[in-house]
N, C-alpha and C positions, 0 to 999 in steps of 0.2 A: 504493499500499500504506500510505499515511500513516494513513488511518482505522483500518485493522486494527492497525497498530503502537500507535496511541493507545488503542484498545480493549483490547489486550493489557496495556499498561502500567497502565491504570486498575484492571484485575483484580488485578495484583500490588500496587499501592498500597493498594487497598481491603483486600486480604488481610492486609497488614502492619498496617494500622491496626486492623482487626478483631481480629487476634491480640493486639495490645496491650491493647485494651479487654477481651479475654477474661479477662485476669488479675484484673480488678476486678469481673467480672460474676458475681453469685451464681447458684446453681443454679436458683432459681425464676425469675430473669430470663432465664436461658438457655432454660428451658422455654417461657417466653412468646415469645421470639424463634423458637424451634423451631416452635411452633404458628402464629405469625404468618407465617412463611415457608411453612409448609404450606398455609395458607389463600391466601396470595398466589399460590402455584403453581397451586392449583385455579383461581383467577381468571384467571391468565395463560393457562393451558392451555385452559380453556373458551372464553375470548375468541378465541384463535387458531382453535379448531375452529369455533365459531359464525360467525366473520367470513368464513371461507373455504368452508364446506360448501356454501353457496349458489352459489358460483362453480365448483364441481366439475363437470367434464364427464363424470366416471365416479363417481357417488355411492356405489358399492359398492367402489371401489378401496381405500379405507382399511381396510375390513373384511378384504379379501383380503391387504392388506399386513400387518396385525397378525397374521393367522392364519399366513401363510407365514413372515414374519419371526420370529414367536414360536417356531415349530417349529425353525427354523434356530438361533436363539439358544439354545434349550433343549438342542438336540443338541450345540452347542458349549460349553454350560454357562458362558456369558460372565459371568453375574452372580457365580457362586461363585468362578470363577478370578480375576476382577477384585478382589473383596473380599479374597481370600487374599493376592494379590500386594501390595495396598496395606497390609493389616493387618500384614504382615511388616516393613514399613518405618515403621509408625506407633508412636510412643512412648507413645501414650495408653493407659491401662489402664482407662478408663471405657467399658464396653460400650455405654452409651447415647450415646456420643460418638465413634463410629467414623469415622475419616477417610474410609474407603471410601464410606460412605453419603453423606457430604458431597460428595465428588468426583463421585459419580454424579449427585447432584442439581445441583451446580454446572455440570457439563459440559452437562447437558440445558438448564438455564436460560440459559446463555450462548450455546449453539450453536443451539438449536432455537427459531426465531422468525423472523418476517418481516424484522425489522431486520437480524439477523445473517446472513441469506441474501441478501436483496435489496441490502443495503448494499454488499457487496463488488462486486456486479455493477454497480451505479450508479457506484461508484468507478472500476471498470475501463473502462466504456464511456463515461462522461461526466465523469469526474474530480470527481464530486460526492460528498463525504464526509459530507453532512448526516445521513444515516441512521446511519452508523457512529458519528459523534460523539454522536448521541442515544442510541444503544445503549451507548456507552461510559459515559455518565452513569448509565444504569440499572444497568449491570453493576458500576459502582463502589459503588453503594449495596448491591446484592445481595451482592457479595464481602465487604463489611464485616460484613453480618449473618451470612453463612455462616462466615467466619473467626472471628467471635466465639463461635460454637458449636463448630466443628470444629478450629480452630487454623490456624496459618500454613501448614500443608500444603495448604491450599486454593489456593495460588498455583500448584500443579501443573496446575490446570485452564487456566491462561493459555496454555501452549504448544499445548494441544489446540485452544483457540479460534483461535489464530494459524494452525494447519494447516487448520482447518475453513474459515475465511474465506479463507485463501490459496488453497484449492482452488477455491472459487467465483470468486475474482478471476482465476486463471490460465485456467480454463475459459472465462470470459466474454471474456478477452483473445484466446484462440485462436479462439473462435467466438461471434459476437454472438447467434446463434440457439440456442445449446446449452441455455440455461435459459429456457424459456418461462414466461409467466404462469400457464399451466395447471399446469405442473410445480411451481412455487413454491406454488400453492394446495394441491396434494395433499401436499406436504411439510409445509406448515403444519397441515393437518388431522391428519395422522398424528402429527406432532411435538407438536401441542397435546394429544393424548390421552396421549402419553408423559409430558408434564409433569403432567397430571392424575394419572397413575399414581404419579408421584414424590411429589406432594402427599399422596396417600392414604397412602403409606408414612411420610412425615414426621409425619403426624397419627396414625400407628399404627392406622389404620383397616383397612388391607390392604396386605400386602407383595406387590406385583405383580411383583417381580423385574424392574424396568424395563429393566435392561441386557440381559436376554435378548430384549427386544423391539426393541432398536436396529436389527437387520437389517431391520426393517420399513421403514425409511427408504430402503433400496435398491430395494425393490420398485417404487415409482412411477417411479424413474429407469429401471429396466430396462424397465418397461411402455412408457414414452415412447420409449425407444430402439427397441424392437421395432415400435412403432406407426409410427415414422418410416420404416421400411423397407416397410411394407405399402401 
């Protein structure tokens, strides 16, 4: 778990540093950071999608995942409930700088990606933390940018990352075949599109209510579980 602990710590450290920088960052610079992060999200998301779509054994699974997951998320109204819960605890009065939006973006950026999913598996099975240390470096920079825009509350994404990576670590420890390469590819494809959706929201192009699409990540897992029994 060393890699995951380091990854979690870098998010907290980056969040604190970014919050300190926030005090001296003017609104026009914040807007620039906001736009830059949106563009970076589009790039990261598209790269994850394009890099893994060719490896998919079920090319239409991500479409079904988004459709089914989106319906479930909308029925549960995850996006609205999440933002209301976080906004009640946010001291920010700036509607353009809501902590809920930042946390939604941060959680997706930190958790949805090949390094964040494959890393814990490599750590559990081979004791290799290289992927997680690399991911920690990337998250350190991302957390500074996010916290400079949304504030120190961005460190709340750290425990989410710890639980996310911890889940993969424990599953891999319990069963070395629980997470196949095919499943990781499907998660990266769907997750990449969710990051793209968040980027569109950050750039104020389209509010895709990304949190309502989060259940989409469970569909590939359920599909592979069912497939293993057939």
